[in-house]
N, C-alpha and C positions, 0 to 999 in steps of 0.2 A: 033345514028350515031357515038358513041364512043367519043364524045366531053365531056369536063368537065366544069361545071359552079360552081362558088362559090360566097359567099357573107358574109358580116359581117366584123369583125375586121381584120386588115391587117398589123399590126405593124411590123411583121417579114416576110412579103411576103407570108403569108399562103394562099392567094387567088390565087397565081401562075400566076398573070397577068403582072408581071414585075414591079409592083409598090408597094408602102406601103400605098396607099390610101384606107381607109375603103369604103365599098360599102353597101348600103341599098337594092340593088337588084342584081340579078345574073350578073356576069361578066364572060367572057370566059377565062379559064385558058389556058396557052400557052403550053399544052402538045403536044408531038410529036406522031403522029399515032393515032390509035383507042385504047381507053381504055376499058378494060373488067371489072375491079374491082378497088375499091378505099377504102382507110381506112384513118382515121384521128386520130391523137394523141394529147394529151394535157400534157404539162409539167407544174407543179405548184410548187411554193416555197412559204413558209410562214415564213418569218423571223420576226423581231421585228416590221416591218411596214406592209403595205397592201400587199395582195397576188399579185404575179406576175405570169402570164401564158404565155407560149410560145408554139405555135402550129406548128405541121408539118403534111404533107399530103403525102400519098403514093398512087401510081397508077400502076396497072399491065396492060401492053399493051397486045393487042391481039397476039403480037409476043412473049410474055413471058418475056419481059424485065420489069424493074421497074424504074419509075421516082419518084423523091421526091422533095418537096419544103417547104419553111417556115423555122422554127427554126432548126439550125444545130449546136448548141453549144456543143453537146456531140458527134458530128460526126455520128449521126444516119442516115444522108443522104450520108455518105461516106466522104472521105478526100478531100472535095472541097476547103479547105483553107479559108472558110468564115463562119461566125456565122449564117448567114441566107441566104436563096436562094429565091430571088423574082420571079424567073422563074424556071420551072421544070428542074432538072438535072437527067441524067441517073445514077443510082447507079451501079458502076462498080462491077463486080463479081457476079451479079445476072442475071441469064438467065434461061429459061425453068421454069418459076415461075407460079404457079397456084393460089396463094393467098397470102395476106399480112396482117399483123396486126401492128398497131402503138401504142406503149406504152409510158411510162414515159422516154423520151429521148432514146428510143430504136426502132429498126425496126426488124421485123420478116418476113421471106419469106418462103413459102412452095414450094418446087420443085415439078415438075410433077411426080417425082419418090417417093414422100412422105417424103423426108427428109426435115429438117428445117435449115435455116441459120439465123444468127442474127448479129447485129452490133449496136454500140452506148455505152451507159452507162452500167456499170456492177458492181456497188457498192454492190449489194445484190446477185450477181451471176445470174442475170436475163438473161444473154446471154446463160446460160446453157452449158458452155463448161468446167465446173469444176473449173473455176478461178473467180477472181474478178477484172480482168484486162479489162479496156475499150478496144474497138476495132473500128477503123475507116474503117475496111474492113470486109466483110461478113465472119463469121466463122461458122463451123458446130456446131449445138446443139447436145450434146453427146447422142448417143444411141437411137435416135428417128427415127423410120421408119413407113411407112404407115399412115402418118398424113393426115387427111382430112380437118381439120379446126383448126385455132388457134386464141386465143384472148389474149390481153395484158392489164394489169392494171398498177397500180402504183408500179413499181419495181418487177413485177412478170408476168408470162405467163402460160396459160393452153392450152394444145393441145388435140384434140380429134382424136384418131386413127380410121382407117376404121373398126377396130374390135369393136368399141364402148367404149374402155377404155379411161380414161382421165389421162394425165400426166401433172404435174405442177412443177414449179421451180421458184426460186428467193425469194423475201421478204415474210416472213411468220409470222410476229409479231402477227397478229390476228388469226393465224391458217387458213388463206385463201387458203393455198395449199391443205388442206384436207388430209394430210399425217399422222395425228395422233400426231403431235407435233407442237410447235411454233418455231422450229428451221428453219432458212433459208436453202434452198437447192440449191446448185450450179450446179446440174444436174437434168434432168427430173426424177421425182419419181411418180409412179402410185398412183392416188387418191384412197383411201381405199373405 
């Protein structure tokens, strides 16, 4: 029926029910309209003390719009003016969207035309626009067309085009981009 249910920790409103109360069983998220696809992201930081995690969730409506909720400390849900959203908010600038991915403080959205937009943290070039400037509004990922699927990790993303090729960008310290080096890439590069 296009409804969204969630459960578990809710310190940052990641259940989307308007509260910050944890839930051991499913609660109805306050999304608008029918939801066709959903993605969840996790942000983790490990300083001198215990690990901290902040979650955000993305949902694509049947109408092609995108709603998000939870942690928004890097503006990955857009310029809402708040660090976290306890209820779903429509991400401005995203329409005619067919799929989403939620990464480390980042949001990726595939348009029905096969192009990709991104927003949020960009310290490793993970927004794919050739810069390392964060963005609170959706920006175009450079040079990507015909994208069928996208996945996001800690500081990087990988897109599968409809021709079967893979393109990756962002953090590459461990060689996770598959481009033959350990250099970060600020724009999509075809996986070898």
